[in-house]
Each structure stands twice: as structure tokens, then as C-alpha cells.
N, C-alpha and C positions, 0 to 999 in steps of 0.2 A: 352703149351699155352692154356688158358682157352677161349673157344668160348661162345659167347652170345647164350642163349637158343633158341632165335628166328631164329638163323641162322644155328644151328647145323644140323637140318633136311635136309638142302639143300645140305649137303656134299661139301660145298665150302672150298677151301683152302684159308683162310684169314689171312692177316697180320694185327693185330690190334695195335693201339697206346695205350696210357695210358687210363685207365678206370677212369671215374669220378663218384663218388657216388651221386645220385640224391635222397637224403632222403631215405625213406623206400619203395619207388615205384619201385626201381630197379636201374640198371646201364645204363648210357648213354655213348656211345662210343666217344672218341675224334677223332679217325681216323680209317678208314677201307680201306684195299686194296684188290680188287678182282683180283686174278691172275689165275683163272681157269674158265672153262665154267660153267654157272648156268642157271637154268630155273625158278629162283625165282626173282620177283621184289624186289627192294631195296628202302628204305626210309632213308633220312639223319637223321630223328629224332631217328633212331635206329643206323645207321652206323656212324654218325658224318661226318667229312670231308671224302669224298668219292673219291677213285681212282679206276678206272677200268684199270688194267695194260694191256700191249700189249698182254699178254698171256691169259687175262681174256675176258669174253663176257657175255652178258645177252640175253637170248632168251625167249621171251614170245609172245603170240598171242592176248592179250587183255589188257586193262587197261594201266598202266604206267610202263615202264621198270624201270625208276628212278624217284622218287618223292622227290623234294626238299621242305620239310615241316619244315625246321628249318634254323637257320642262320649258314649255313655251305657251304663249297665250294665243287665243283665236278670237277674232272679231268678225261676225258674220253680218254684213250689210246687204249682200247679194244672195240670191236664193240657191237652195239645193233641191234639184229635181231628181227623184228616183221613182218615176212613174212605171207601173207594170213591173216592179222590181222582184228580184229573186228572193228566195228564203234567206233569212239572216241579214238582209240589207240594212244598212245603218247610215243615217245622215252624218252624225259626228260620233266616232268612237274614241273614247279616252282609254288607252290601252295601259291598264295598271295605274298605280298611284303616280300622279304627275303634279308639278307645281306650275301654276299659271292661272290666268283668269279666262273664263269663257263668257262671251257676250253675244247674244243672238238678237238681231234687229231685223231679220228677214224671214222668209218662209222656208220651212223644211217639209218636203212632201215625200213620203215613203209609202206608196200604195201598191195594191195587187192588181192582177189582171182578171178579176172575178166580178161577175154581175149577179147580184141576188135575183131570184126569180119567184114568181107567183105560182106556187105548186098546189093551190087549193083544189080539192076534188069533191065532187058530188057524192052522195051516198052510194051510187053505183060504181064509183071508182073512176068515172070520166072526169076530165078536166073541167073545172068550174071556177075560173079566176075571179077573185073579188077585188082586184086592184091593189092588194097588199102583198108585198114580197115576204117570203118567209125566211126565217133563220136557216143557216148562218148568213151573216151580213158581210162576211169577208172570207178569204180562203183559210187554209188550215196551217199556215206557217208563221213564224215569228218575224217581226221587223221592229226597227227602233228608230226614233227620231234622234235622241241623244242617249248614249250608253257608256257608262263608266264602269269598268270591270275590276276584279281583284279585291284584295283586302287591305292593301296599302292605301292610306288616306289620299284623297285629292286635296291639294293645298291651294286654295284660291277661291275667288268669288264666282258664282254662277248667276247670270242675269239674262232672263228672257224678257225682252222689253215689249211694251205695248205696241201694237201694230204688226207684230210678227205672228205667224201661224205655223203650228206643227200638226200635220195630218198623217196618221199612220193606220194602215189596215193590216189585219192578220190575227191569227189565234195566238195567245200568249205574247201579244205585241205590247210595246211601251212607247209612250211619247217621250218621256224622260225617265231614265232608270240610273240610279247610282247604287251599285252593289256595295261600294266602299264608303267610309266615312268622309264628310266634307269638312275640312278645316277652313272655315270661311263662311260667308253669307250665301244664302240661296234666295233668289227672287224670281217668281214667275208672274208676269203681268201681261202675257200674250194670250193667244187662243190656241187650244189643243182640241182636235177632233179625232176620236178613236172609233173604229168599227171592227168587230170581231169578238169571238168568244174569249173570256178570261183576259181581256186587255186592261191596262192600267195607264192612266194619262201621266201621272207623276208618282214615282216610287223612290223614296229615299229610305234605303233599307239598313243603313248602318249609322244613322243620326248625322248631326252637324254641330259644330262648335259655335258657329255664329247664329245670326237671326235668320228665320225662315219666314218669308212673306209670300203667301199664295193668293194672288189676285187674278185679274183677267177672266177668261171664260174657258170652261171645259164641257165638252159634250162627249159622253162615253156610252157607246151603244153596243150591246152584246151580252150574251149569257155570262154570268159571274164576273162582269166588268166592274171597274172602279174608276173614280176620278183621281183619288189621292190615297197613297199608302205611306204611312210614316212608322218606322220601327227603328230601334236603337236608342241611343241617348242624344237628346237635343239640349245643348247648353244655353242657347239664346232664346229669344222670344219666338213664339210660333203664332202667326196671325193669318187668318183666312178671311178674305173679304171679296172673293170672287163670285161669279155667277156660274155654278156648277150643276150640271143635270146628268142623270144616268138612268138607263133602263135596259132591260133585256127584252122588252116587248117589241113586236114588229111595228107597232104604231101607238102613239099617244094622242092621235088626232080624234076629233069628234066623228062618230060613225052613225050611219043610218041603222035602223033596227035589223035589217036584213044582213048587213055586213057584220054588225056586232055578233049575230048568231053564228056566222061562219068563223069569226075570230075565236069566239069561246069554244068552238068545237075543233079548233086546230092547235095542237100543243106547241108547234114551232112558233106560233104567234105569241105565246104566253110564257116564254122563258124568263127567269128571274135574273136580274143582275146581282152583283155582290154589293156590299155596303158602298155608299158613294164616297164617303171619307172614312178610312179605316186607320185608327191610331192604336198601335200595339207597343209603343215605345215610351220611355221616360221623357217628360217634358219639364225641364227644371224650372222654367218661368211660365208654366201654365199654357192654356190655350184660349185665345181670343177669337171669337167669331165676330168679325168687326163690322162697322158701319161708317157712313159718312160723319164728318165732324162739324158740328154747329160752332162756328168760331165766335169769339168775343172780340169785337174790334173797338171797344170803348176807349182804349188808351193806346198811346203810341207804343208802349212796351208790349201790349198784347198784339198789336198789328205786326210787330217785328218778330213775334214768336211764331214760328212755322209749324210747331208740334205742340199745340195746346192741350192735346189729350195725352201726351207723354209716352206714346207707344213706340217711338223711335222712327216713325214715318211721317213725312210732311202731310199735313192735314189735307191739302188740296189734291193729293194723289190717292186718297183713300175712297173706297166705295162701300156699298152696303151689301154684305154677303147674302146670297140666295142659294141655298143648298137644297136641291129637290131630287128625290129619288122616287121613280115610279116602280112599284112592286112591293114585295114583301121585306126586302132587306132594308136596314136602317139608313137614313140619310147621313147619320154620324154614329159611328160605333167606336167606343173606347174600351178595348178589352184585349186580353192576350191569352193565347193557348200554350205559351212556352215559358213565361216568367212573370213575376209580379211587376206592376208598373205603377209609377207615381206621377201625378201632375202637381208641380209646385205652384205657389201663388204667383199671380201676375206681378210684374215689376214695372213701375212707372218712372219715367225720367223726371229730372228736376224742372223740366219745362211744363209739366202737367199743371193746369190751372185748378182743376177740381177733381183730383183723383178719387176713386171710390173709397169709401170707408173701409171696405173689405177687399183684400187682394184675393179674389176668387181664383181657385185653380182652373175653373171653366166659367167664362163669361160669354153669354150670347147676347150680342147687340143687333145681329142681323136676323135672317130668317132661315129656319130649318123646317123642311116639309117632307113628310112621308105620304105618299098617295098610292093606295092599292090600285085604284083606277078601275079594275075589273072585278067582277062579282066573286065573292067567297075567297078573297085574298086578304090576308092579314097585312097590317101596315104599322110601321114603327118609325118615329122621327129620330129619336136618340136612344141608343142602347149603351148602358154602362155595365161592364162586367159580363159574367155569364159564360166565359170560355175556360174556366177552370183555375184561373190565377187571380190574385187580388188586384184591384184597381183602387188606388188611394187618390182622392182629389182634395188637395189641401184647401183649407179655409172656406170651402163650400162652393156651390154652383149658383151663379147669378143669371137670371133670365130677364133681360131688359129689352129683348126684341120679340120675335115670334117663333114659337115652336108649335107645329100643328101636324095632325095626322088624320087622315080620312080613309074609311073603308066602306064597302057596299056588301053587306052580308058576312064580312069577316071582322076580326078584332082590330080596332084602331087604338094605338097607344102613342102619345106624345113623348113621354119619358119612361123608359123601362130600365129600372134599377135592379140589375140581376145579381146573382150570387157572387159574393166576393168584392162588390163595390162598396166603398166606404167614403163618406164625406160629412163634415160637420153640420152643414146647412144647405137647404134649398130655398133660395130667395127669388120669388117670382114677382117681377114688377112690370112685365110687358103686357101688351094686348095680344092675347093668344087664343087659339082655338084648340082646346085639348079635349080628348075623350077620356083621359084618365092618367094616373100615375101608378105604375106597377112596381111592387117590391118583392124580391125573392131572396131571402137570407142576406139582405143588404142592411147597411147601417146609415142612419142619419143621426150622428152621434150626440148632438145636443137636443134631439127630440123636437126640432122646430122646422116648420115649413111656412115661410112667409109667402103670402098669396094675395094678389089684388085683382083677380079676375074670376069669373064663374066658370063652371064646367059644362055649361050648355053649349051645344054645337053652334059655333060661329056667332055666338051672341057675346056681348061685352058687358062687363059690370064695372062701373066707375066709382064705386064706393070706396071707403077707406081700406087700407091694408088689413088683412086678417092673418092671424097666426093659428096654425093648427098643429097639434101634437100628433106626429106620425110614428115616432119611436122605432124600435126594431121590428122585425117581422111579426106582426100581431097574430094572435090566434084568430080563427075564422069568425068567432062571434064578435071580437073586437073590431075586426075589419068590417063586419056588417053593420055594427052600431055607428062606427065612425062615418062610414059611407052614408048611412041613413041620415045622420046629422047634417052632412053636406047637402044631401038631396032635399031635406026639409028646409034648410036655409035658403036654397036657391030654386026650390020648386021643381026639382029634377025627378022625373018619373023613371027611375032606374032601379035595378036590383043588383045586389052584390053576390057574386058567385065565388065565395071563397076569396082567393087572392087574384082573381082575373078581373080585367077591366070590363065595364059594360059595353055591350055591343048592340048594333041594330041589324035587323035582317030584311032589308027591302026586297021587293020582288024585282024582276028583271026590268020592268017598265020604270020603276022608281030609280033603279040604277041608271038606266039610259037618260032619264031626265037630269040626274046629277052629273053624268058624264058630259052632257051637252053644256050645262051651265059652267062646269069646271073649265072646259076648254074655251068657252067664250070669254071667261074672265082672264085666262092665259093670253088670249089674243089681244085683249084690251091692254 
């Protein structure tokens, strides 16, 4: 087998496809398979369609492990290791708009050479470590797992399969970043772990023409960090059913009273993350926060139907979303500071057995949780609008899962409908733990709020569905009267303070008890 001269020196064991002659300038490879370890970066302009097999790997400490600089596909079955890597290191760089598919079924690791330290000091300035390392949790340079640059669209499908892991350290770092539009489908079903300030696990910044399916697991740790950022125009369905967690805190573990006191006195331990899922683009087919599917197997036709909920994904591959943000930023924010945005109604395929009567623009079947965790921190689970531009959610909002928010001495809000947000209906059918619904110059156009749970903390009401008139932003006396009616109906001892939500102010001991219980439940 003849090897390309640029690859011979790397001592790779390569399986090459047919060679195509490119004039007198040399040969271009139609396909290359790497099935052994290499320490040399690879470009598709040399390798052609590239496969890193399960026995293969690429290990480098700077630059790009794989550069897609031609119209070719990449299939990653073997790992990319960029441990202790330099600034700007990138696992897979897509250089400008290219045509081809990207399939990742292996690990991409792009980490720093930094170890966070415990810098806690006593009142006299001497070292008094408490066992908790302080921020920052990574060094101060950017790195990328997958990065597509430029404004020309990427044409093809992107799939990150279950079982793959992307781990990236650094400030302003990204697990997956597409600056350009994707003309195709995008699927993330792997695991992404991020450490560092202002990091983002998945950032699709110029939309996609196909379907976007965000599943798998994301853990984002750092000040102003995010799990998902979606902006631009999305023409297909957008479904999130992953287990995503974010925080800027140094720890979310259960703490003893003495350690809790030092944490509360250490600003570096209490940095706030950004919104866990941040949507500032147009979603033509709405947003589904998904869940597992209870299948109907009563007939042969139903058994043969692999997509009984009609969302475009096989029922057996779907999971229940758990979006949890620790801190003051919302777990889900739908808002824009640059342009008006619209979420159209969800679209169900012909395979759907029992599609909802209302094609909500936002449907929550999974779980969305905002947890302040520490004392005197506000908490929001879902925020709509409030950044200066209109947010229109077609056909209404359906809550069939769980939306919850907790705070200890701060304000806790499950759904915050802020200035500029417009939707015709809020339909709550799930079992939820809500501290309140806040409106600020927002519109529920048909003046209806469907509701089948109470507003008491973590208690459940299993009576019939109730309908409340909430209307447009009410005057303060209207708000007080309506809130009073709800309180009397459910025996809630709360006061209405204008248009803000009711809050509790537990002392530190009370906070510590809730802190302990909360994390015990997480461990279970």
C-alpha cells in the first residue's frame, strides 16, 4: 500500500481509499482511516473523508487535532487527547463553511494544566483551608471541543452519539460551538463537561435548518457559564430531554455548619452562573422539554410504530429532561437583547397516536428547577422576556411536567413572565412546586390560566383543574385581590407585595436544614 508522503513520517497505520489525481500538484485522498495512535494533527484536505477507528487516537497539545478544511466527512470512533493543552486548542476545527457529516462516537478531551486551590483565609489573613477549592476552576484561556467558524453555512448533519464525552477547560471555552448556520440536523446525545468562567457546552449561534435534538448529559461549572445557547433561526424541531446541570458555586454538596459559614464569607465560592439553557433565536416549530414515552402496545400497528408521540425521534431513545441551575440565573431563559423572537407551535408527525389538542409554542414535559441553594439568593426556574425585545410564544405554554424554584431568604419564582413576553395561554397540568408566577408588562392574551395544582411549597393538590383570570399586568390592588383569593382557596398564609412574588426569610439554621435535605434527595 502506498502512503501519502505527508503522513509517512508519522508512522501511522492507515487504510486509504482510492487516490484521485489533482493535476500536477499532487494527490488528494478520497478516504483515510486512522487505526493506531498518532501524535500528528490531520487535515481533511490531505486525508479526504476521515475515520478515526476505535483502535486509533490523536494526541496533540496545541493547535487543532483535526481540521476540516475541505468538503469531506469526519467519523470519530477513536479518542482525541489534548491534555494540558495550549490556548486556543481545538479537538475538531471546521474551517469555514464546509459540506460533509460530522459523527462523534468517542471522547474529545481538551483540558488545561491548572489545579484549583483552596485559598480560604481566617479573619487574621492566615490560611484556613476548609476543603473547598475556590474559583476560578480553570485557567484563563479559551479552548474548544468542536468549533465551526465563519458565516458560510455548514452543510451536513452533526451527531454526537451516546457514550462519547467532550471535556473542555478554560475561560470563554466551548464544548461545541457553531458560529455559522447548520444546514442539516444537529444531535447531541453524549456527555459534555465544562470547567471555567463564561464557558458554554453547546452554542449554536446562527440557527439550523434541520431538527435539533439535545439529549445526553451536560455539567457546566463556572462563573457566567451555560449549558446551551441557541440563537439565530431554527427551522426544524427543537427538543431538549437531557440531564443538564450548571452552577458558578464552588460546591453544591451538603455542608457542615462551620464550612457553610466560611463559604458564605468567601465571594469566590458564591459566583453565579449564567442561564443554563439560553434561547435568543426564532424556533419555527417551538420548544419541547421532553420526557420518556409511555408506549401503547395494544395492537400490531402500534407495536410497529416507533414514534408514537410524533416528535420525530424513536420513542425508545428518549429520556426525561432534568434542567437544574444552582444560583440566581434561570434554568431556562427565552429572551433577546438584540431582536424580537418567536416560538411557533410544535408540529407532530402523522405517527402521533394522541397529539395534544393545543400545539403549544413551549411544552414542558420534563423537569426544570432553579435552586438558589445559599442564603439570600433569588431563584428563577423559567424566565420569558425581559431583555428589551418582544418574545412571542404561539398557541400558549403547556406545563405537563415539573417546574420548581426554591430560595432561602431570597425570592423564588417558578415562571417569570417579563416585559415583552406574549402568549395566549398558560396551561398547567403537571405536579409542580411553585412559589409564584410573576408578570411585568407581559400578556396572556386570552386572559386564561389553567391550573391543577396549588401554590403551597412542595405540596400537591389533586382536585379538578381550575381556571384563573390573570389578564394583562394588573394594577396593584387587582394583584392583591387575586392573590388573596388564591390564598384563601388553598389556605396559604402569604402577602402580595405589588407585583413581586411571596418569599420566605428563614434563618441560617433553617437554611442549613433545607440545604441538608435538598442534597440528601439529590443523592437518592
